N, C-alpha and C positions, 0 to 999 in steps of 0.2 A: 395421606402422602402426596396424592395428585394435587390438592389445593396448596400444600406448602411448595411443591416443585413450581407451581403456576406462579405463586407470589415471589418466589426467589428469581424467577425469570422476568418479573415485572409485568405480568399479563393480568394483573387485578387492580386496574386503575380506580374501580369504585370501592375499594375497600375503605372502611372507616378509619379514622385516624388511631383509634384504639387498636384496631386490627393491625394497622401498619406499624404502630409502636411495638405490640406483641411480637410481630415478625421480625423486626430489628433485633429484638432481644435474643431470637433464635440464631441470627446470623454469627457465623464463626468469628471469634475475635480477630483472626489474623485478617480476614477480610474487611472487617470494620476497621482496623488499623490502617490497612492499605488505602482504603477508601478515604479516611481522614487525612492521611498523608498527601493522598493527591488534592484534596481540597485545599490544604494549606500550602503545599508547595508543588503546583501542577507543571513547572516548567520542564522538568527532566522527563516526566511521564508523556507529555506533548511531543518532546524529541524523539524519544523512543517509539512512539506511535508514528511518527512522521517517517522515520527510517524503515520500520516494519512495513508501513504501507506502501512506500515506493518501491521496496524489493519485491519484484514478481517471482514466480516459480522459476523463471528461466535464468535469473541473474547469475547464479552460480555457474551453470553450464555454458552460458553465453559468454561469460568473462573467461572462462578456461579455453573456450574455442577462440576467442579474440587474440588470446595470449599466444595459443599454439599455431594457429592458422595464418594470423596476419603479422604478429610480433609484438614486441615489447612496447614500441611507441605507439602504434595504433590502440593497444590496450590502454595506455596512459590518457589517450585522448578520449578513448570510451568511458574510462573511470572518471575523468575530469567533467565530462559532461554529465553523467550519473550523479556526482557529487554536487555540483552546482546547480543542477535543477531545483532542488528543494530551497537552496540558499537564495537563489534568484526569485522564486516565487515568495518567500518570506519577506524579502527586502521590498519588492515591487507591488505585490497584490495588495497590501495594506495602504500603499501610497497612491495608486493609480486611481483617480476619481471615476466613479460609476461602473469600476470594473466588476465589483459583486452583482450589481444589478443586471448587467450584460450577461454574465455567465450563469444567473439565475433566470433568465427570460426563457419563456416557453420554447421557442426555436432552438436555443441552446441547450436547454434541458434535454429535448428529445434526441440530440446529437450525443451529448454526454451520457445519457442513460443507456443508449445502445452501446456504446463504448464500455460502460459498467459490466453490461450483460456479457460482452465478449471477454472482458478481463475475468469475470468468475468462470467462465467455460474454459479459458485458458489455463488457469490455475488448477481446476479440477482435472482437466486432461494432463497436467504435469504430474499431479499426485498419482493419478492412475498409471502412467507410463514409467515413472522413475523406479516403481517397484517391478517392474517386468524383467529387469536385469539383475534381480536378485532372487534368492531361493524362496522368498515370500510370494512371488508371482504378481502378474498383473490383475488377478482376481482380487487379491487381497487390497491392491490399490485401488480397484473399483469400488469396493465396499467402504473403504477408509474415506475415499472422496465424497460419496454420498452421505456418510455418517457426518463428516467434518460439515458439510453444507447445511444438513438438517439441524445440526447443534447451534450453528451461529444464526440461522434463520429465526429460530425461536428465542435464543439468547438476546439477540439484538432488537426484537419486536418493540419493545419499550425501554426507555433509558439505555438507548444504544450507545450513546457518546461515551458515558462514563465506562460502560462495560467494554466498549471497543478499546479505549485507551488502556484500561487496566490489564485486559487480555494481550494486547500488543506489548505492553511493558514486560509481560511475563514470557511471552514467546520470543522477542527479540533479545532478552537476556540469555534465554536458552539458545538462541542462534550462535551467540559468541562463545558459549560453553562448548557446544557440540562442534562448532568450526574450529575451535583451538584444538580439541580432542581430535578431530579428524585430520587436520595439517600436521600435527605431530605425529601421529600414526603413520600417515602416508610418507612423510620424509624418513622415518625410521624403516619402513617397508621398502623404499626405494634403494637403501643401502648405497647411496651416493651415485647410484646410476640414474641421473635426472634426465629429463627430457631437455633437449637443446632448443631453446626459444630464439627463433631469429629476431634481429632488432627491428625489421619492418620499414625499412627506409625506402621501400619500393614506392613509386607514385600511386599505383593502384591500392596498395596497403594503407598508406597515409591518407589518401582520399577517402577510403572506407572508414577508417577511423574518424576523420573529420567530419564527415556526413552524419554518422551516428551521433557524435558529441553534439552536433547542431540540433538534429531531431529530438534528442533527449531533453534538452534544456527547458522547452516550453511545455513539456508533458504535464507537470503538475497543475497548470491551469484548468486541465480538463479533469481533475479529481475533486469531485464535489465534497469529500471527506475534509480536504484541505481548507476550502472554503468554510466548511463547517467549524473547524478549529478556530478560524478567525472570529466568527459569530459567537462562538461558545466562550471563547476568552473575553469578548466584549459583555456578554450577558448570558448567564446560566441559572438554572432553578436550584442548584444545590450549594450555592454559595462558594464556588470554587474561586480562589484568589486570581485576580486579573494580573497578569504579567507582561513582560516585554516579549511579545510573541514573535517578533523578527528573531530574537535570540534563539527561541525554540527551534524555529526552522533552520537557522544557521547551524546549531549543534546537531539538529537531525541530519542534515546533509553531511556533516563530518563523520557522523556515527555510520552513516551508510559508506563513505570513503573508508573507514576503518574496517568495515566487513569486507570490502573489496580487496584488502590485501592479503586476507586469506585466500580469496579466488585466485589472486596472483600467484601465490606461493604453491597452491594446488596444481597449476598448471604446469609445474616443474615435475610433479610426482607421478607415480603410478599407483594403481589401485588392485586389490584383490577382492574376492567375494565378500571377505568380512566387512572390508572399507566400503565397498559399495552400499553395503547395508546401512552403515553410519551415514554415507552421503545420501541415501534416500530419506532417512530419518531427518536429516538437516534441511533437504529441500522440502520436505513435507512441513516442517516447522515454519519455514519462510513462506510457503503457500498458505498455511492457515491464517496468518495475519492479512495476506493480501486479500483472500477470500473473504474475511469478516468485514475489511474495510469497504470492500465494493458491494457486498450485500446490504451494509448499511448505508452506502452511498444510494442504492437504490430506494431504501426507506426514506432518505432525505429528498430525493427527486419526486416520487410518485406519493409519498404519504404512507402511513402504516397499513391501511387496508389494502389500497392498490398495490403498493409495495410488496405485501405479503404474497399477493396473487402472482405478481411479476417473479419474485424469488422463487417460489415453489414451482412456477411454469418453467422457468429457465433450467432449473435443476432436473425436472422431468424430461425436458427436450435435449439435455445436454448430449447424451450418447447418440442422438440421431443426427445432430448438427454438426458434431466435430469431424465425421469422416466426410463432410459435404463441403470442406474447404474453408472451415471457419478460421484456420490458422492463416491461410493466404489472404483471406478477407481482412484479418486483423493487421497483417503486414501492410497491406494498402492503407489502412486507416491510420496506423501509426506514421506512415509517410506523409499523409495529408495534415495531420493535426497541427503541424507548425503553422500551416496556413490558416486554420480555424482559430488557433490561439492569437496569430498576428491581427487576423481580421477582427476579432472580439476586441482586443486591447485598443486597436485604432477607433473602432465604433465608440468604445467607452470614452476615450479622450475627445473625439468630435462631439460626442453628446454633451460632455462636460463644458467645452468651450462655447457651444452653440447656446446652452442653457444659461451660461454665465454672461454671454453677450445680450440675451434677451432680459435679464434681470433688470428692472427699472432702477435707475439711480435715486438715492434718497434726496429728498427735497432739501435745499438749503435753509439753515435756520434763519 
């Protein structure tokens, strides 16, 4: 049983072809169909994975707080930045010369790798905390966070790309289903006694929304998983069809924008203990896709062996470091990432121009 489990997780790279073929026969037919569907028509799967990866654990609560505390217009600015972030990356990242090489360089990898670690910590912390306000208690959330991290660390150890895409597709479909259920139930529970949301025309509120919009847009350039999607679309070892990857990022951004409509509607409503449990389940599902993408990103950056060590270590240290101000440090890092991205893009363009200038002209015939 242990050997079969290891093969299913992709941890037996030395298995013979006959052994692999024998294993494939044991794979459930539904999984085989799903895998084959992705190989022949990967565009939708990429889009769902892009939306799922971009949605962090705090997206639901931050969106609700934006609408309630700052107003409708600042929320729209924040939502616009969130929606456009993946679209901007999808349009410009394949277009800008040398940008992949710059963001895969050693100095940039160390910066991005550190951010990936913080992303995992934040999402594990979100899973832990969201259940504290429910009868299931924070202890349940703690155990669930550890179990989620352990599951994805080993699931993504080998063949992480296809496994990440397929699990993201399933989790993000579940997000829409649970979000719809929660929104309808919360509206019914509110009995017309909805929260009064301000318009948010005050300069301070509008400035806050605009600032967040600007800070959000460059964010995907520091997501190794998104660059991996570009590379995977260019060349992969499972024969997945090459598609117009820009279209997938555009659809992914719009899918995330559609999810934010549920966030906006929930800002008007009230919750009871039962709805808090549904909300906790929804946030957990959102967090799992983000945790999986950044655990896999660490494998992308550091390789399988060192990446495994980094992932195991970060999970082991998580509870010790979160109380030491990790959230505050991440807020600072999120504020400066726009400078990192702009600097990286400008360096990539300059590198391309210098290299093109130095290229010798072809001799005249």
